[in-house]
VOGU-3710 file (C-alpha; in Angstrom, 3 decimals, decimal comma):
1> msgrntsgiv> -6,200/-1,968/76,954  -7,635/-5,372/77,431  -11,051/-3,774/77,906  -10,818/-2,101/74,460  -9,759/-5,385/72,873  -12,685/-7,208/74,501  -15,084/-4,503/73,299  -13,719/-4,765/69,760  -14,106/-8,536/69,718  -17,672/-8,231/70,965
11> qrrglhhslm> -18,460/-5,660/68,269  -16,949/-7,849/65,538  -18,875/-10,856/66,733  -22,099/-8,803/66,827  -21,440/-7,557/63,280  -20,726/-11,133/62,084  -23,891/-12,387/63,746  -25,977/-9,631/62,096  -24,411/-10,331/58,721  -25,175/-14,032/59,026
21> ravlfavlgv> -28,790/-13,324/59,968  -29,152/-11,043/57,019  -27,766/-13,724/54,655  -30,002/-16,346/56,234  -33,137/-14,208/55,797  -32,186/-13,343/52,221  -31,778/-17,020/51,331  -35,057/-17,888/53,015  -36,738/-15,040/51,240  -35,537/-16,309/47,845
31> fciyylipll> -36,816/-19,802/48,554  -40,137/-18,390/49,829  -40,652/-16,443/46,640  -39,647/-19,496/44,592  -42,311/-21,605/46,264  -44,992/-18,910/46,193  -44,677/-18,090/42,465  -46,853/-21,028/41,343  -49,577/-20,025/43,839  -49,402/-16,438/42,691
41> vmistslksl> -49,720/-17,551/39,052  -52,696/-19,705/39,897  -54,493/-16,879/41,703  -53,656/-14,405/38,981  -54,847/-16,720/36,226  -58,071/-17,522/38,020  -58,919/-13,801/38,208  -58,452/-13,207/34,442  -60,879/-13,618/31,617  -60,011/-16,052/28,822
51> teiregslis> -59,369/-13,231/26,408  -56,818/-11,649/28,781  -55,149/-15,026/29,347  -54,675/-15,494/25,578  -53,404/-11,976/25,013  -51,204/-11,599/28,119  -48,262/-13,441/29,647  -48,497/-16,232/32,247  -47,079/-14,161/35,114  -48,796/-10,862/34,318
61> lpkefdfsaw> -51,294/-9,491/36,851  -54,982/-9,215/35,860  -55,992/-5,884/34,390  -59,255/-6,168/36,147  -60,498/-8,826/38,635  -62,976/-11,274/37,138  -64,521/-13,782/39,586  -66,681/-15,538/37,028  -64,205/-18,440/36,806  -64,607/-19,030/40,587
71> ekawnsacvg> -68,330/-18,990/40,310  -68,249/-21,440/37,430  -65,736/-23,727/39,159  -68,028/-23,926/42,188  -71,441/-24,150/40,528  -71,336/-25,186/36,867  -67,960/-26,595/35,774  -68,283/-29,908/33,939  -67,026/-32,910/36,002  -67,134/-35,563/33,311
81> vrcnglapym> -70,747/-35,484/31,967  -72,095/-33,697/35,061  -71,924/-29,904/34,870  -72,687/-29,024/38,554  -69,313/-27,734/39,659  -67,207/-28,757/42,614  -69,782/-27,983/45,309  -71,248/-31,481/45,745  -67,835/-33,091/45,685  -66,501/-30,765/48,328
91> wnsvmmtvpa> -69,354/-31,920/50,500  -68,373/-35,546/49,737  -64,816/-34,787/50,921  -66,165/-33,206/54,115  -68,340/-36,233/54,846  -65,409/-38,477/54,188  -62,648/-36,548/55,968  -64,285/-35,541/59,246  -65,389/-38,987/60,380  -62,193/-40,663/59,111
101> vaistilgal> -60,028/-38,133/61,000  -62,109/-38,396/64,174  -62,233/-42,207/64,224  -58,551/-42,745/63,341  -57,484/-40,156/65,936  -59,456/-41,651/68,805  -58,386/-45,209/67,896  -54,776/-44,116/67,630  -54,997/-42,437/71,026  -56,441/-45,592/72,563
111> ngyaltkwrf> -53,673/-47,695/70,937  -50,892/-45,415/72,116  -52,400/-45,316/75,622  -52,687/-49,089/75,853  -49,202/-49,709/74,441  -47,490/-47,350/76,930  -49,572/-47,220/80,137  -51,280/-50,649/80,207  -48,322/-52,816/79,301  -49,036/-56,405/78,321
121> rgadtifalm> -47,109/-59,311/76,848  -46,405/-58,771/73,175  -47,065/-54,978/73,238  -43,729/-54,240/71,539  -44,413/-56,807/68,833  -47,862/-55,380/68,154  -46,422/-51,879/67,948  -43,691/-53,013/65,601  -46,281/-54,620/63,297  -48,391/-51,500/63,350
131> lfgafipfqv> -45,357/-49,374/62,641  -44,583/-51,603/59,707  -47,979/-50,689/58,324  -46,892/-47,087/58,041  -44,378/-48,068/55,368  -46,774/-50,100/53,189  -47,323/-48,240/49,879  -50,880/-47,255/48,949  -50,745/-49,438/45,817  -50,147/-52,648/47,762
141> illpmarvlg> -53,480/-52,554/49,584  -55,694/-51,583/46,602  -56,737/-55,105/45,576  -57,158/-56,546/49,092  -59,080/-53,539/50,255  -61,333/-53,537/47,130  -62,205/-57,171/47,868  -62,967/-56,412/51,561  -65,163/-53,434/50,606  -67,074/-55,608/48,074
151> qlglagtipg> -67,716/-58,278/50,693  -68,950/-55,622/53,133  -71,197/-53,977/50,528  -69,295/-50,688/50,782  -67,658/-50,613/47,330  -68,034/-47,281/45,569  -69,424/-45,478/48,646  -68,244/-42,755/50,973  -68,530/-44,991/54,084  -66,205/-47,454/52,315
161> lilvhtvygl> -63,672/-44,699/51,722  -63,975/-43,673/55,370  -63,078/-47,267/56,395  -60,079/-47,285/54,019  -58,575/-44,063/55,392  -59,302/-45,080/58,998  -57,526/-48,427/58,640  -54,556/-46,983/56,678  -54,114/-44,080/59,099  -54,073/-46,143/62,276
171> afttlffrnf> -50,353/-46,860/61,999  -49,500/-43,150/61,902  -51,934/-42,095/64,628  -50,775/-44,863/66,946  -47,165/-43,785/66,388  -47,881/-40,128/67,206  -49,788/-40,897/70,393  -47,445/-43,629/71,574  -44,473/-41,266/71,302  -46,390/-38,599/73,242
181> figvssgiiq> -47,713/-40,888/76,012  -44,262/-42,273/76,772  -43,502/-38,905/78,326  -46,617/-38,884/80,517  -45,767/-39,844/84,080  -46,844/-43,397/84,925  -47,265/-42,332/88,535  -50,379/-40,338/87,558  -51,872/-43,450/85,980  -51,033/-45,614/89,007
191> aakvdgagff> -52,536/-43,101/91,349  -55,757/-43,081/89,315  -55,855/-46,891/89,420  -55,506/-46,798/93,185  -58,485/-44,407/93,331  -60,556/-46,967/91,437  -60,483/-45,513/87,951  -60,625/-48,007/85,084  -59,092/-48,131/81,570  -61,555/-45,849/79,853
201> giffrlvlpm> -62,074/-43,598/82,879  -58,374/-42,796/83,071  -58,216/-42,341/79,346  -61,110/-39,946/78,849  -60,777/-37,998/82,122  -57,016/-37,834/82,626  -54,917/-38,837/79,651  -56,855/-37,477/76,717  -57,261/-33,885/78,075  -53,467/-33,586/78,511
211> slpaivvtvi> -52,668/-34,817/75,044  -53,912/-31,761/73,120  -50,563/-31,268/71,278  -50,624/-34,881/70,037  -54,273/-34,536/69,036  -53,509/-31,410/66,964  -50,572/-33,061/65,194  -52,640/-36,116/64,414  -55,684/-34,211/63,205  -53,645/-31,961/60,918
221> wqftqiwndf> -51,701/-34,929/59,551  -54,754/-37,065/58,962  -56,831/-34,186/57,553  -54,112/-33,315/55,084  -53,469/-36,869/54,002  -57,170/-37,746/53,583  -58,369/-34,545/51,971  -55,511/-34,550/49,447  -55,751/-38,229/48,624  -56,445/-39,099/45,043
231> lfgvaftigd> -55,560/-42,771/44,624  -58,007/-44,194/47,157  -60,705/-41,824/45,931  -60,417/-42,784/42,284  -60,080/-46,488/43,137  -62,889/-46,911/45,665  -65,555/-44,398/44,661  -67,568/-43,809/41,561  -69,678/-41,008/40,095  -71,536/-38,916/42,639
241> snpvtvalnn> -69,529/-40,311/45,555  -66,147/-39,019/44,219  -64,111/-36,768/46,579  -63,124/-33,297/45,413  -59,624/-34,409/44,317  -61,075/-36,847/41,770  -63,594/-34,238/40,670  -60,805/-31,731/40,226  -58,951/-34,139/37,959  -62,129/-34,633/35,903
251> vvntstgvke> -62,670/-30,894/35,640  -59,124/-30,330/34,309  -59,426/-33,245/31,859  -62,902/-32,390/30,602  -63,058/-30,125/27,593  -66,080/-28,632/25,851  -64,055/-27,223/22,981  -62,303/-24,335/24,792  -59,688/-24,935/27,474  -60,667/-22,673/30,379
261> ynvdmaaaii> -57,461/-22,266/32,314  -58,977/-19,724/34,635  -61,668/-22,167/35,717  -59,040/-24,919/36,181  -56,904/-22,699/38,381  -59,924/-21,537/40,446  -61,057/-25,155/40,933  -57,539/-26,143/42,112  -57,451/-23,298/44,643  -60,954/-24,092/45,933
271> aalptlavyv> -59,963/-27,749/46,432  -56,842/-26,740/48,372  -58,452/-24,081/50,588  -59,493/-26,405/53,500  -55,995/-27,783/54,040  -54,489/-24,330/53,768  -56,970/-23,022/56,356  -56,100/-25,887/58,746  -52,382/-25,051/58,566  -52,962/-21,372/58,995
281> vagawfvrgl> -55,216/-21,878/62,036  -53,309/-24,684/63,772  -49,769/-24,485/62,307  -48,181/-23,303/65,545  -49,810/-26,183/67,456  -48,554/-28,638/64,831  -44,889/-27,586/65,349  -45,341/-27,577/69,094  -46,885/-31,046/69,040  -44,135/-32,488/66,884
291> sagavkg> -41,522/-31,036/69,251  -43,308/-32,469/72,264  -43,458/-35,938/70,658  -39,837/-35,788/69,541  -38,555/-34,833/73,000  -40,719/-37,257/74,918  -40,523/-40,159/72,486
//
């Protein structure tokens, strides 16, 4: 009798568990659709002709696919008074983002390594001050940074913007690597020191290769923040040195008499594709790296 009761309880628990999973997935599905609708509208609008946009509804699918808006957004859309599309500005963003991500990541790794494995007097104070920098709003540093760039002769240039993003990102990259390196055994470092390895030898040959999860988290975070940045781009660059986010704003706000919504939507998707690609390719590593940092930090 007790066996039957136990079996019934197990069945009821299994049914309850299945029901809760179904409800959970239904709720997640609703939220997923809610967040994907704007993207679907953008893609649909970018594939329509202007005539179809005027005659149809916002959420209707295109009757036939028209990629002319994508071609115009890339090659000939007017960015202010220049009608050469987003292509040159995408290259500006690449030239800005790749060095800024690489430099801020390697410097953050060095900082985190020094603050955890080469302890020195005042290390905690320095880390606290750097952590404080992560909470400084963008707007606060605009005027001081503009003055520094002017004195260095980098105002209105891509190298100047690289410097801005590198400096501002150091607080975050240091935090990520510091949390990760706390979990690395100090015995390994001590053994390497006994074998005669120095600061940089241990870092490049031992510590850096084992910190791949932290590197992926940092690269994705920095790439997303730098590529999507608008404020620093519009404040510290001019004309042909603008990143793609500033160029996109100029495309949307430039009118030649007819508002081309399909071109605007295509331009917005083109500007967002690199960050989307990074998340698709390395998204699993991002979650794994965050978990590693959270557990070890």
